[in-house]
All heavy atoms as TSV, in Angstrom:
chain	resi	resn	atom	element	x	y	z
A	1	MET	N	N	208.306	88.182	59.169
A	1	MET	CA	C	208.694	88.287	57.778
A	1	MET	C	C	210.232	88.169	57.658
A	1	MET	O	O	210.935	88.960	58.231
A	1	MET	CB	C	208.217	89.600	57.202
A	1	MET	CG	C	208.447	89.728	55.745
A	1	MET	SD	S	207.456	91.073	55.107
A	1	MET	CE	C	208.709	92.049	54.360
A	2	ARG	N	N	210.677	87.195	56.928
A	2	ARG	CA	C	212.116	86.958	56.789
A	2	ARG	C	C	212.550	87.328	55.376
A	2	ARG	O	O	211.789	87.207	54.419
A	2	ARG	CB	C	212.448	85.526	57.079
A	2	ARG	CG	C	212.327	85.202	58.518
A	2	ARG	CD	C	212.869	83.845	58.771
A	2	ARG	NE	N	213.130	83.678	60.179
A	2	ARG	CZ	C	213.485	82.524	60.752
A	2	ARG	NH1	N	213.612	81.469	60.011
A	2	ARG	NH2	N	213.713	82.452	62.013
A	3	ILE	N	N	213.834	87.695	55.272
A	3	ILE	CA	C	214.429	87.922	53.951
A	3	ILE	C	C	215.062	86.632	53.478
A	3	ILE	O	O	215.911	86.042	54.189
A	3	ILE	CB	C	215.462	89.065	54.023
A	3	ILE	CG1	C	214.800	90.362	54.425
A	3	ILE	CG2	C	216.170	89.190	52.706
A	3	ILE	CD1	C	215.742	91.519	54.609
A	4	GLY	N	N	214.655	86.183	52.292
A	4	GLY	CA	C	215.184	84.959	51.769
A	4	GLY	C	C	216.367	85.183	50.829
A	4	GLY	O	O	216.793	86.301	50.604
A	5	VAL	N	N	216.862	84.119	50.251
A	5	VAL	CA	C	218.010	84.170	49.351
A	5	VAL	C	C	217.666	84.993	48.068
A	5	VAL	O	O	218.483	85.826	47.700
A	5	VAL	CB	C	218.478	82.730	48.957
A	5	VAL	CG1	C	219.544	82.760	47.903
A	5	VAL	CG2	C	218.952	81.995	50.203
A	6	PRO	N	N	216.523	84.827	47.457
A	6	PRO	CA	C	216.234	85.657	46.286
A	6	PRO	C	C	216.258	87.132	46.547
A	6	PRO	O	O	216.762	87.932	45.740
A	6	PRO	CB	C	214.844	85.188	45.826
A	6	PRO	CG	C	214.644	83.822	46.411
A	6	PRO	CD	C	215.443	83.848	47.685
A	7	GLU	N	N	215.738	87.522	47.706
A	7	GLU	CA	C	215.739	88.961	48.056
A	7	GLU	C	C	217.155	89.449	48.277
A	7	GLU	O	O	217.507	90.588	47.858
A	7	GLU	CB	C	214.884	89.171	49.321
A	7	GLU	CG	C	213.417	89.000	49.103
A	7	GLU	CD	C	212.920	87.549	49.280
A	7	GLU	OE1	O	213.758	86.716	49.569
A	7	GLU	OE2	O	211.739	87.337	49.127
A	8	LEU	N	N	217.980	88.657	48.951
A	8	LEU	CA	C	219.381	89.049	49.156
A	8	LEU	C	C	220.130	89.181	47.843
A	8	LEU	O	O	220.952	90.096	47.683
A	8	LEU	CB	C	220.095	88.049	50.071
A	8	LEU	CG	C	219.644	88.051	51.523
A	8	LEU	CD1	C	220.323	86.891	52.285
A	8	LEU	CD2	C	219.948	89.382	52.186
A	9	VAL	N	N	219.873	88.312	46.897
A	9	VAL	CA	C	220.513	88.375	45.558
A	9	VAL	C	C	220.125	89.683	44.873
A	9	VAL	O	O	220.976	90.387	44.264
A	9	VAL	CB	C	220.178	87.146	44.711
A	9	VAL	CG1	C	220.651	87.305	43.295
A	9	VAL	CG2	C	220.785	85.901	45.322
A	10	VAL	N	N	218.861	90.044	44.939
A	10	VAL	CA	C	218.366	91.255	44.305
A	10	VAL	C	C	219.044	92.466	44.970
A	10	VAL	O	O	219.515	93.385	44.271
A	10	VAL	CB	C	216.832	91.377	44.358
A	10	VAL	CG1	C	216.380	92.734	43.948
A	10	VAL	CG2	C	216.194	90.299	43.543
A	11	ILE	N	N	219.105	92.482	46.277
A	11	ILE	CA	C	219.762	93.578	46.975
A	11	ILE	C	C	221.220	93.701	46.598
A	11	ILE	O	O	221.776	94.792	46.334
A	11	ILE	CB	C	219.590	93.425	48.502
A	11	ILE	CG1	C	218.106	93.626	48.887
A	11	ILE	CG2	C	220.466	94.412	49.262
A	11	ILE	CD1	C	217.808	93.232	50.314
A	12	LEU	N	N	221.922	92.576	46.549
A	12	LEU	CA	C	223.330	92.541	46.156
A	12	LEU	C	C	223.528	93.072	44.750
A	12	LEU	O	O	224.447	93.873	44.468
A	12	LEU	CB	C	223.914	91.145	46.283
A	12	LEU	CG	C	225.383	90.968	45.910
A	12	LEU	CD1	C	226.249	91.807	46.835
A	12	LEU	CD2	C	225.765	89.525	45.987
A	13	LEU	N	N	222.671	92.672	43.819
A	13	LEU	CA	C	222.774	93.171	42.427
A	13	LEU	C	C	222.541	94.704	42.397
A	13	LEU	O	O	223.252	95.382	41.643
A	13	LEU	CB	C	221.740	92.454	41.540
A	13	LEU	CG	C	222.074	91.007	41.186
A	13	LEU	CD1	C	220.912	90.370	40.433
A	13	LEU	CD2	C	223.332	90.943	40.375
A	14	ILE	N	N	221.626	95.196	43.130
A	14	ILE	CA	C	221.355	96.639	43.150
A	14	ILE	C	C	222.572	97.332	43.698
A	14	ILE	O	O	222.993	98.383	43.169
A	14	ILE	CB	C	220.109	96.933	43.964
A	14	ILE	CG1	C	218.860	96.434	43.190
A	14	ILE	CG2	C	219.980	98.420	44.200
A	14	ILE	CD1	C	217.567	96.485	43.997
A	15	VAL	N	N	223.178	96.837	44.763
A	15	VAL	CA	C	224.380	97.464	45.328
A	15	VAL	C	C	225.512	97.475	44.320
A	15	VAL	O	O	226.195	98.496	44.185
A	15	VAL	CB	C	224.790	96.730	46.649
A	15	VAL	CG1	C	226.157	97.166	47.089
A	15	VAL	CG2	C	223.756	96.989	47.713
A	16	VAL	N	N	225.696	96.381	43.625
A	16	VAL	CA	C	226.777	96.316	42.609
A	16	VAL	C	C	226.521	97.310	41.503
A	16	VAL	O	O	227.441	98.007	41.049
A	16	VAL	CB	C	226.928	94.878	42.062
A	16	VAL	CG1	C	227.865	94.845	40.881
A	16	VAL	CG2	C	227.442	93.944	43.145
A	17	ILE	N	N	225.264	97.383	41.063
A	17	ILE	CA	C	224.938	98.318	39.986
A	17	ILE	C	C	225.123	99.777	40.422
A	17	ILE	O	O	225.681	100.600	39.698
A	17	ILE	CB	C	223.499	98.084	39.457
A	17	ILE	CG1	C	223.410	96.752	38.741
A	17	ILE	CG2	C	223.058	99.231	38.578
A	17	ILE	CD1	C	222.020	96.281	38.439
A	18	VAL	N	N	224.673	100.124	41.624
A	18	VAL	CA	C	224.769	101.497	42.101
A	18	VAL	C	C	226.191	101.915	42.396
A	18	VAL	O	O	226.625	102.983	42.023
A	18	VAL	CB	C	223.825	101.705	43.321
A	18	VAL	CG1	C	224.062	103.023	43.985
A	18	VAL	CG2	C	222.381	101.524	42.914
A	19	PHE	N	N	226.914	101.089	43.130
A	19	PHE	CA	C	228.246	101.482	43.610
A	19	PHE	C	C	229.393	100.936	42.782
A	19	PHE	O	O	230.522	101.484	42.840
A	19	PHE	CB	C	228.460	101.031	45.076
A	19	PHE	CG	C	227.521	101.724	46.024
A	19	PHE	CD1	C	226.436	101.027	46.570
A	19	PHE	CD2	C	227.720	103.044	46.360
A	19	PHE	CE1	C	225.615	101.673	47.463
A	19	PHE	CE2	C	226.854	103.671	47.251
A	19	PHE	CZ	C	225.812	102.995	47.786
A	20	GLY	N	N	229.180	99.933	42.018
A	20	GLY	CA	C	230.237	99.336	41.226
A	20	GLY	C	C	231.037	98.353	42.060
A	20	GLY	O	O	231.172	98.466	43.248
A	21	PRO	N	N	231.605	97.377	41.369
A	21	PRO	CA	C	232.318	96.303	42.090
A	21	PRO	C	C	233.594	96.786	42.787
A	21	PRO	O	O	234.027	96.153	43.761
A	21	PRO	CB	C	232.627	95.248	41.032
A	21	PRO	CG	C	232.456	95.935	39.726
A	21	PRO	CD	C	231.520	97.106	39.948
A	22	THR	N	N	234.176	97.893	42.334
A	22	THR	CA	C	235.429	98.354	42.980
A	22	THR	C	C	235.153	99.074	44.307
A	22	THR	O	O	236.038	99.149	45.154
A	22	THR	CB	C	236.204	99.318	42.057
A	22	THR	OG1	O	235.343	100.404	41.711
A	22	THR	CG2	C	236.597	98.611	40.795
A	23	GLN	N	N	233.945	99.559	44.494
A	23	GLN	CA	C	233.618	100.322	45.725
A	23	GLN	C	C	233.107	99.432	46.850
A	23	GLN	O	O	233.061	99.848	48.000
A	23	GLN	CB	C	232.579	101.367	45.376
A	23	GLN	CG	C	233.039	102.452	44.465
A	23	GLN	CD	C	234.155	103.262	45.022
A	23	GLN	OE1	O	234.165	103.604	46.232
A	23	GLN	NE2	N	235.146	103.570	44.216
A	24	ILE	N	N	232.736	98.184	46.541
A	24	ILE	CA	C	232.119	97.329	47.546
A	24	ILE	C	C	233.069	97.041	48.717
A	24	ILE	O	O	232.653	97.097	49.872
A	24	ILE	CB	C	231.577	96.055	46.889
A	24	ILE	CG1	C	230.364	96.426	46.033
A	24	ILE	CG2	C	231.153	95.004	47.955
A	24	ILE	CD1	C	229.774	95.301	45.238
A	25	PRO	N	N	234.355	96.769	48.493
A	25	PRO	CA	C	235.251	96.535	49.653
A	25	PRO	C	C	235.317	97.771	50.540
A	25	PRO	O	O	235.381	97.665	51.775
A	25	PRO	CB	C	236.596	96.215	49.010
A	25	PRO	CG	C	236.263	95.649	47.664
A	25	PRO	CD	C	235.045	96.424	47.242
A	26	LYS	N	N	235.365	98.962	49.931
A	26	LYS	CA	C	235.402	100.167	50.725
A	26	LYS	C	C	234.108	100.322	51.564
A	26	LYS	O	O	234.152	100.722	52.731
A	26	LYS	CB	C	235.594	101.388	49.816
A	26	LYS	CG	C	236.932	101.467	49.166
A	26	LYS	CD	C	236.996	102.644	48.253
A	26	LYS	CE	C	238.288	102.662	47.439
A	26	LYS	NZ	N	238.340	103.766	46.490
A	27	LEU	N	N	233.001	100.029	50.940
A	27	LEU	CA	C	231.723	100.138	51.657
A	27	LEU	C	C	231.653	99.167	52.813
A	27	LEU	O	O	231.175	99.522	53.883
A	27	LEU	CB	C	230.548	99.883	50.673
A	27	LEU	CG	C	230.328	100.984	49.625
A	27	LEU	CD1	C	229.273	100.499	48.631
A	27	LEU	CD2	C	229.848	102.248	50.295
A	28	THR	N	N	232.067	97.927	52.610
A	28	THR	CA	C	232.016	96.968	53.660
A	28	THR	C	C	232.940	97.315	54.806
A	28	THR	O	O	232.601	97.138	55.979
A	28	THR	CB	C	232.345	95.553	53.167
A	28	THR	OG1	O	233.611	95.540	52.523
A	28	THR	CG2	C	231.292	95.075	52.201
A	29	LYS	N	N	234.096	97.907	54.494
A	29	LYS	CA	C	235.021	98.338	55.529
A	29	LYS	C	C	234.426	99.489	56.355
A	29	LYS	O	O	234.486	99.485	57.565
A	29	LYS	CB	C	236.336	98.788	54.869
A	29	LYS	CG	C	237.450	99.081	55.865
A	29	LYS	CD	C	238.714	99.417	55.161
A	29	LYS	CE	C	239.850	99.731	56.156
A	29	LYS	NZ	N	241.112	100.024	55.476
A	30	MET	N	N	233.809	100.451	55.667
A	30	MET	CA	C	233.160	101.563	56.339
A	30	MET	C	C	232.004	101.059	57.230
A	30	MET	O	O	231.816	101.512	58.334
A	30	MET	CB	C	232.601	102.587	55.344
A	30	MET	CG	C	233.628	103.525	54.837
A	30	MET	SD	S	232.951	104.947	53.921
A	30	MET	CE	C	231.529	104.330	53.102
A	31	PHE	N	N	231.237	100.125	56.684
A	31	PHE	CA	C	230.129	99.544	57.474
A	31	PHE	C	C	230.619	98.840	58.689
A	31	PHE	O	O	230.056	99.018	59.792
A	31	PHE	CB	C	229.312	98.602	56.561
A	31	PHE	CG	C	228.121	98.030	57.204
A	31	PHE	CD1	C	227.003	98.780	57.481
A	31	PHE	CD2	C	228.076	96.692	57.577
A	31	PHE	CE1	C	225.888	98.255	58.100
A	31	PHE	CE2	C	226.978	96.148	58.201
A	31	PHE	CZ	C	225.880	96.929	58.458
A	32	GLY	N	N	231.655	98.052	58.559
A	32	GLY	CA	C	232.254	97.391	59.719
A	32	GLY	C	C	232.768	98.344	60.788
A	32	GLY	O	O	232.519	98.145	61.968
A	33	LYS	N	N	233.407	99.408	60.357
A	33	LYS	CA	C	233.884	100.432	61.313
A	33	LYS	C	C	232.718	101.112	62.029
A	33	LYS	O	O	232.772	101.411	63.217
A	33	LYS	CB	C	234.771	101.470	60.611
A	33	LYS	CG	C	236.129	100.974	60.259
A	33	LYS	CD	C	236.958	102.046	59.599
A	33	LYS	CE	C	238.316	101.568	59.248
A	33	LYS	NZ	N	239.167	102.643	58.664
A	34	SER	N	N	231.672	101.352	61.252
A	34	SER	CA	C	230.480	101.989	61.841
A	34	SER	C	C	229.842	101.114	62.916
A	34	SER	O	O	229.476	101.562	63.992
A	34	SER	CB	C	229.444	102.311	60.782
A	34	SER	OG	O	229.962	103.219	59.851
A	35	ILE	N	N	229.718	99.825	62.618
A	35	ILE	CA	C	229.153	98.891	63.576
A	35	ILE	C	C	230.034	98.795	64.829
A	35	ILE	O	O	229.532	98.771	65.961
A	35	ILE	CB	C	228.970	97.485	62.918
A	35	ILE	CG1	C	227.943	97.559	61.783
A	35	ILE	CG2	C	228.568	96.431	63.968
A	35	ILE	CD1	C	226.554	97.871	62.253
A	36	LYS	N	N	231.345	98.737	64.600
A	36	LYS	CA	C	232.272	98.673	65.759
A	36	LYS	C	C	232.136	99.918	66.622
A	36	LYS	O	O	232.089	99.810	67.846
A	36	LYS	CB	C	233.702	98.521	65.222
A	36	LYS	CG	C	234.744	98.402	66.321
A	36	LYS	CD	C	236.128	98.215	65.768
A	36	LYS	CE	C	237.152	98.137	66.887
A	36	LYS	NZ	N	238.508	98.085	66.355
A	37	GLY	N	N	232.072	101.086	66.015
A	37	GLY	CA	C	231.915	102.325	66.759
A	37	GLY	C	C	230.597	102.356	67.548
A	37	GLY	O	O	230.521	102.818	68.670
A	38	PHE	N	N	229.571	101.855	66.893
A	38	PHE	CA	C	228.236	101.837	67.525
A	38	PHE	C	C	228.283	100.925	68.759
A	38	PHE	O	O	227.762	101.260	69.842
A	38	PHE	CB	C	227.189	101.346	66.539
A	38	PHE	CG	C	225.807	101.239	67.141
A	38	PHE	CD1	C	225.040	102.341	67.383
A	38	PHE	CD2	C	225.290	99.936	67.454
A	38	PHE	CE1	C	223.786	102.198	67.926
A	38	PHE	CE2	C	224.023	99.803	67.994
A	38	PHE	CZ	C	223.270	100.928	68.194
A	39	ARG	N	N	228.863	99.758	68.621
A	39	ARG	CA	C	228.928	98.797	69.721
A	39	ARG	C	C	229.789	99.351	70.891
A	39	ARG	O	O	229.452	99.192	72.032
A	39	ARG	CB	C	229.553	97.474	69.266
A	39	ARG	CG	C	228.584	96.667	68.444
A	39	ARG	CD	C	229.159	95.336	68.043
A	39	ARG	NE	N	228.186	94.561	67.278
A	39	ARG	CZ	C	228.466	93.449	66.678
A	39	ARG	NH1	N	229.705	92.945	66.742
A	39	ARG	NH2	N	227.543	92.794	66.005
A	40	GLU	N	N	230.899	100.041	70.538
A	40	GLU	CA	C	231.745	100.650	71.560
A	40	GLU	C	C	230.962	101.735	72.312
A	40	GLU	O	O	231.057	101.876	73.522
A	40	GLU	CB	C	233.011	101.182	70.961
A	40	GLU	CG	C	233.981	100.127	70.500
A	40	GLU	CD	C	235.214	100.694	69.791
A	40	GLU	OE1	O	235.241	101.920	69.465
A	40	GLU	OE2	O	236.141	99.909	69.486
A	41	GLY	N	N	230.186	102.530	71.541
A	41	GLY	CA	C	229.399	103.572	72.185
A	41	GLY	C	C	228.345	103.010	73.101
A	41	GLY	O	O	228.095	103.552	74.178
A	42	MET	N	N	227.713	101.935	72.651
A	42	MET	CA	C	226.693	101.289	73.508
A	42	MET	C	C	227.331	100.714	74.767
A	42	MET	O	O	226.746	100.807	75.854
A	42	MET	CB	C	225.990	100.174	72.734
A	42	MET	CG	C	225.102	100.687	71.599
A	42	MET	SD	S	223.738	101.691	72.158
A	42	MET	CE	C	222.764	100.475	72.992
A	43	ALA	N	N	228.497	100.160	74.668
A	43	ALA	CA	C	229.191	99.609	75.825
A	43	ALA	C	C	229.574	100.705	76.803
A	43	ALA	O	O	229.435	100.547	78.040
A	43	ALA	CB	C	230.434	98.823	75.409
A	44	GLU	N	N	229.996	101.844	76.267
A	44	GLU	CA	C	230.324	102.995	77.173
A	44	GLU	C	C	229.068	103.468	77.916
A	44	GLU	O	O	229.167	103.785	79.084
A	44	GLU	CB	C	230.925	104.123	76.348
A	44	GLU	CG	C	232.340	103.874	75.847
A	44	GLU	CD	C	232.851	104.959	74.968
A	44	GLU	OE1	O	232.232	106.050	74.869
A	44	GLU	OE2	O	233.923	104.769	74.338
A	45	GLU	N	N	227.970	103.578	77.191
A	45	GLU	CA	C	226.735	104.014	77.838
A	45	GLU	C	C	226.304	103.011	78.929
A	45	GLU	O	O	225.823	103.442	79.985
A	45	GLU	CB	C	225.617	104.164	76.801
A	45	GLU	CG	C	225.704	105.452	75.985
A	45	GLU	CD	C	225.557	106.676	76.873
A	45	GLU	OE1	O	224.680	106.739	77.721
A	45	GLU	OE2	O	226.374	107.614	76.680
A	46	GLU	N	N	226.413	101.732	78.652
A	46	GLU	CA	C	226.063	100.749	79.667
A	46	GLU	C	C	226.940	100.853	80.889
A	46	GLU	O	O	226.482	100.749	82.016
A	46	GLU	CB	C	226.190	99.340	79.099
A	46	GLU	CG	C	225.077	98.995	78.103
A	46	GLU	CD	C	225.201	97.636	77.485
A	46	GLU	OE1	O	226.134	96.875	77.890
A	46	GLU	OE2	O	224.403	97.336	76.593
A	47	ASP	N	N	228.246	101.113	80.659
A	47	ASP	CA	C	229.157	101.282	81.772
A	47	ASP	C	C	228.811	102.505	82.590
A	47	ASP	O	O	228.805	102.469	83.854
A	47	ASP	CB	C	230.602	101.426	81.277
A	47	ASP	CG	C	231.183	100.122	80.765
A	47	ASP	OD1	O	230.601	99.038	81.039
A	47	ASP	OD2	O	232.225	100.151	80.048
A	48	LYS	N	N	228.439	103.619	81.932
A	48	LYS	CA	C	228.022	104.822	82.633
A	48	LYS	C	C	226.775	104.569	83.462
A	48	LYS	O	O	226.693	104.996	84.572
A	48	LYS	CB	C	227.755	105.963	81.616
A	48	LYS	CG	C	228.995	106.563	81.033
A	48	LYS	CD	C	228.593	107.699	80.077
A	48	LYS	CE	C	229.814	108.219	79.319
A	48	LYS	NZ	N	229.422	109.241	78.376
A	49	ASN	N	N	225.816	103.893	82.840
A	49	ASN	CA	C	224.568	103.599	83.550
A	49	ASN	C	C	224.788	102.667	84.745
A	49	ASN	O	O	224.224	102.851	85.790
A	49	ASN	CB	C	223.545	102.942	82.592
A	49	ASN	CG	C	223.044	103.938	81.570
A	49	ASN	OD1	O	223.108	105.182	81.747
A	49	ASN	ND2	N	222.510	103.432	80.472
A	50	GLU	N	N	225.646	101.694	84.591
A	50	GLU	CA	C	225.936	100.788	85.717
A	50	GLU	C	C	226.648	101.551	86.831
A	50	GLU	O	O	226.376	101.378	88.007
A	50	GLU	CB	C	226.801	99.604	85.233
A	50	GLU	CG	C	226.024	98.620	84.434
A	50	GLU	CD	C	226.936	97.498	83.922
A	50	GLU	OE1	O	228.102	97.457	84.284
A	50	GLU	OE2	O	226.426	96.660	83.112
A	51	HIS	N	N	227.572	102.420	86.452
A	51	HIS	CA	C	228.306	103.196	87.421
A	51	HIS	C	C	227.364	104.165	88.162
A	51	HIS	O	O	227.440	104.311	89.397
A	51	HIS	CB	C	229.425	103.989	86.749
A	51	HIS	CG	C	230.290	104.781	87.689
A	51	HIS	ND1	N	231.121	104.164	88.578
A	51	HIS	CD2	C	230.412	106.101	87.915
A	51	HIS	CE1	C	231.746	105.093	89.280
A	51	HIS	NE2	N	231.318	106.297	88.893
A	52	ALA	N	N	226.457	104.833	87.444
A	52	ALA	CA	C	225.518	105.742	88.081
A	52	ALA	C	C	224.520	104.980	88.958
A	52	ALA	O	O	224.170	105.445	90.007
A	52	ALA	CB	C	224.751	106.501	86.991
A	53	GLY	N	N	224.149	103.761	88.556
A	53	GLY	CA	C	223.260	102.954	89.394
A	53	GLY	C	C	223.877	102.521	90.664
A	53	GLY	O	O	223.257	102.464	91.743
A	54	SER	N	N	225.189	102.179	90.585
A	54	SER	CA	C	225.870	101.754	91.851
A	54	SER	C	C	226.086	102.919	92.794
A	54	SER	O	O	226.105	102.718	94.005
A	54	SER	CB	C	227.213	101.082	91.501
A	54	SER	OG	O	228.073	102.007	90.909
A	55	GLU	N	N	226.258	104.133	92.299
A	55	GLU	CA	C	226.373	105.283	93.163
A	55	GLU	C	C	225.054	105.594	93.887
A	55	GLU	O	O	225.050	105.931	95.041
A	55	GLU	CB	C	226.789	106.522	92.366
A	55	GLU	CG	C	228.194	106.513	91.900
A	55	GLU	CD	C	228.592	107.743	91.106
A	55	GLU	OE1	O	227.693	108.578	90.788
A	55	GLU	OE2	O	229.780	107.879	90.788
A	56	LYS	N	N	223.926	105.405	93.205
A	56	LYS	CA	C	222.619	105.643	93.814
A	56	LYS	C	C	222.367	104.611	94.914
A	56	LYS	O	O	221.772	104.917	95.936
A	56	LYS	CB	C	221.517	105.610	92.778
A	56	LYS	CG	C	221.513	106.831	91.885
A	56	LYS	CD	C	220.365	106.799	90.920
A	56	LYS	CE	C	220.347	108.007	90.021
A	56	LYS	NZ	N	219.253	107.992	89.100
A	57	GLU	N	N	222.791	103.378	94.689
A	57	GLU	CA	C	222.545	102.307	95.696
A	57	GLU	C	C	223.370	102.573	96.922
A	57	GLU	O	O	222.974	102.231	98.043
A	57	GLU	CB	C	222.916	100.959	95.089
A	57	GLU	CG	C	221.948	100.499	94.036
A	57	GLU	CD	C	222.399	99.204	93.368
A	57	GLU	OE1	O	223.417	98.641	93.807
A	57	GLU	OE2	O	221.750	98.772	92.452
A	58	GLY	N	N	224.509	103.241	96.827
A	58	GLY	CA	C	225.386	103.515	97.936
A	58	GLY	C	C	224.897	104.648	98.806
A	58	GLY	O	O	225.410	104.861	99.884
A	59	GLU	N	N	223.885	105.387	98.384
A	59	GLU	CA	C	223.415	106.538	99.162
A	59	GLU	C	C	222.754	106.152	100.452
A	59	GLU	O	O	222.201	105.256	100.779
A	59	GLU	CB	C	222.449	107.390	98.327
A	59	GLU	CG	C	223.134	108.114	97.229
A	59	GLU	CD	C	222.165	108.940	96.370
A	59	GLU	OE1	O	220.929	108.933	96.616
A	59	GLU	OE2	O	222.627	109.617	95.463
């Protein structure tokens, strides 16, 4: 099931109505920072897992 253009337009209209056009740049900035933090956290976890795996192999 894919989201098409009409669905995206409806979602965008709801966001504009709920938050107002002046808040949208702030929301997108917060969303971008959240995604960046999530990706950095995932990368750190992968590094920890790789490091722990290499220590076990060395035993």
